[in-house]
C-alpha positions, 0 to 999 in steps of 0.5 A: 274638572274645570270647564272650557271657560273655566280654562280660559279665563285661568290661563288669562290670570296666569298670562296676567300674574307673569307679566306682572312679574316681569314687569318689575323694574330692573334693579341697579346694574342690570346688563341691559341698560338699553331696554331698562332705559326704554322701560323708564322713558315709556313711563315717563311720556306722560305722568300725570292727569290734571282736573282743571275748572274751566270757569276758573282755570285752576288746577283743582287736582292732580293724579298719577298715571298708573304704572305698567305694573299697577295696570296688569295687577289690576287687570288681573283682579277684574279677570278673577272678580269676572269669574264670581260675577258671572256666576250672580243670578241676574235678579240679584245683579238686577237688585244691586243696579236698584240700590245704584239708583238710591245712590245717585239720587242721594248724592245728586248734588254732589256729583252734578257740582263735581261734574260742573267744577270739572267740565263747565256744564251748567249745575241744573243740566248736571242735576239732570244728567245724575238723575237720568242715570238713577232713571237708567239704573232703575229701567235695567232693575226692573227688566233684566230679568226679562231681558236676559231670560233664555229665548225658545225658538221652535224647530224641528228639534226636541228643544232649541233656545238661545241664552245671553251670556257675558264675554268678561272684561269690557273696556270703556273709553268715555268722553268728558262732555256727559261724564256721568250719563255716557259712563252710567249707560254703559256700564248698567247694562253690561255689569247686569249682563254679567260682565266687568267694567274697566273704564278709561274715562277722559282726561280731564275728569279724573275726580268725576271718574273716580265718583263713578267707581265710589258710587258703584262701592257704596250700592254694595257691588263686589270690589273690582266689578267696576274698575276706574284706570287712570291710564292714558290712550296708548295704555287703553290701546295696550290693553286690546292689544295684549289681549287684557279685554274682551270687548270694547265701547267707545264714545269719542271722536271718530279719530278715537273710533278708528283707532279703537276699531283698528285695534280691536279688529286686529284682535277680532274683539266686539266694539261699539262706537258711538261717534260724532255727529252733524245732526240736521234740524229739518225744518218744512213750511207747514211747521209750527215756525215759532216753536221749531225756531225756540227749540232749535236754540235749545237743541243747539246749545245744550251742554253749551253745544258740547253734545254728539246728538245736538242740532248742528245744521239746521235746514229750512225751507225758504218760506220759513227761514226769515221768521225761524231765524228771528225765533231762534235768535230771540230764544238765544237772547234770553238764554243766560251766559255764565258761571255754571255754578249758577242755577240761572245759567243755561249756557255755560264754558267749553270744556277746553281751551283747545275747544274754544280756539277751534270754534273761534277758527270755525267762525272765523272761516265761515266770516272769510267765506262770505257767511253773517254772523248773529250772536246773542251778544253776550261775551266774558273775559274770565273763563272759557265762554264762547258767545252763542252765534248764528252763521247765515248764508252757510255753504258746504265749503265752511268748516262750519258744515265740513266739520263737527262744531262741538260748541255754540255754532249755529249754521243756517242753511236755506233750501227750497223744496222738501227733496232738496233738504233730505238731500242736505241732510243726508249729505254728510259722513255722519248719521246720528240723529236728526228732527223733522219739523211739520204740522203734517206728521204722515208728510214728517214721518215720510221723511224720517224713513229718508234720513240717513240717521240712527234716531230721528225725531218729529216735533222735537229735539234728539233725546236719548232714552233708556227704553230706546236703542240709540246709535248711529250709521255711517261715521256715527258709529256702530252698535247701539246702547240702551233698551234690550238691545244695548243689553244684548252688545256684550253678551254672547247670543248662544244657540242651544239644540237638543234632539232625541 
């Protein structure tokens, strides 16, 4: 007789089959024509996904959205795949992760070029992104068995232990800015724990989304263990509302986080949310000012400033401000703005025209409210380029501080004391990452303990690392990714107690 879990999964499969059968379009002459028209309009609200090169602004490829019938059918296949995949030994799942790392490295150039063409990232950064994905796959290949083995806990009972069992189908809603990395850092730990993944990627990177699925297939993963869904946001929310998935992982905007969180909350589903950031980069009066200034430029301009953990607010003590600004601007002027496919390019295009328009408005607002703007001086008439800019005299009422800036704008805030620096750093709804610069490590660590953020680096820029947990506090999200903490987000932490 099937166990309770098998009965639940079989019931879900039966529901999906019934839904799919009922979603067949009505035949000609159907009596309830009004219902048929509503279904038709729903299907027609958006039928295509476009892949547009932000440098050439050409449409590279068009894709049709999945129909409701196709989506329900795929969820059914993924549910069936989960029932087999969860029984695969962890060691065998981990071995497939090692093969995935091999595939990523073998196809690194092709994947990187695809990333750059779809979202404008400089090719050298795209290559580094794919390599980092391979490093993460290797990490879990080496450590998953240890992380997931049952943990014995001594109590007065004869035996007490904790097991880590998969939840089921995990829906991933992922962004375009690190289109390989964001997906791989979610998928690898989720899959090695025994879950299966359904990916709803950002609508401007469909070619990348398909390539990621193909990478898992080439590595030897069973069919439907990882599946890309070409769907829109409403269809993704429908998967949650209709109880077709068991958990959700989102990396994206706060608005998206609010929507996903609300829908998942109503259905009592586990969520991990990695949302926006307004990371402070604090430079104290005893810092290595030249190194801090040059690193600040790198930290702001990574991925053309389109990163949640990019440094976004530069909080500098008065005694260091002039020298810091000089070194920051000097580094900006060294960085080459240009064709993202050129190996020597440091800063590429922004990913979409609406992002470019938003950056222009944020800079216009700052100027109108009294800011002084310094630029690298590089401009282009072709492609979605934005000239890297430093905003001096930045004040809280300016959009460059009150909103998340997703592009190459760097506001500098001058403060008089250590306490003021901490107050300004924490005066935000976000709490993702932060950096503190000081030659006095004890002083820097003391300040780091007072910063409201998920990650604080000292004398460096914020970077994610597969060995360390990553995530935020406040409106920067809930839950963690990577390390053993991230691996255990999408498992049932099951307690077993044995008595005489």
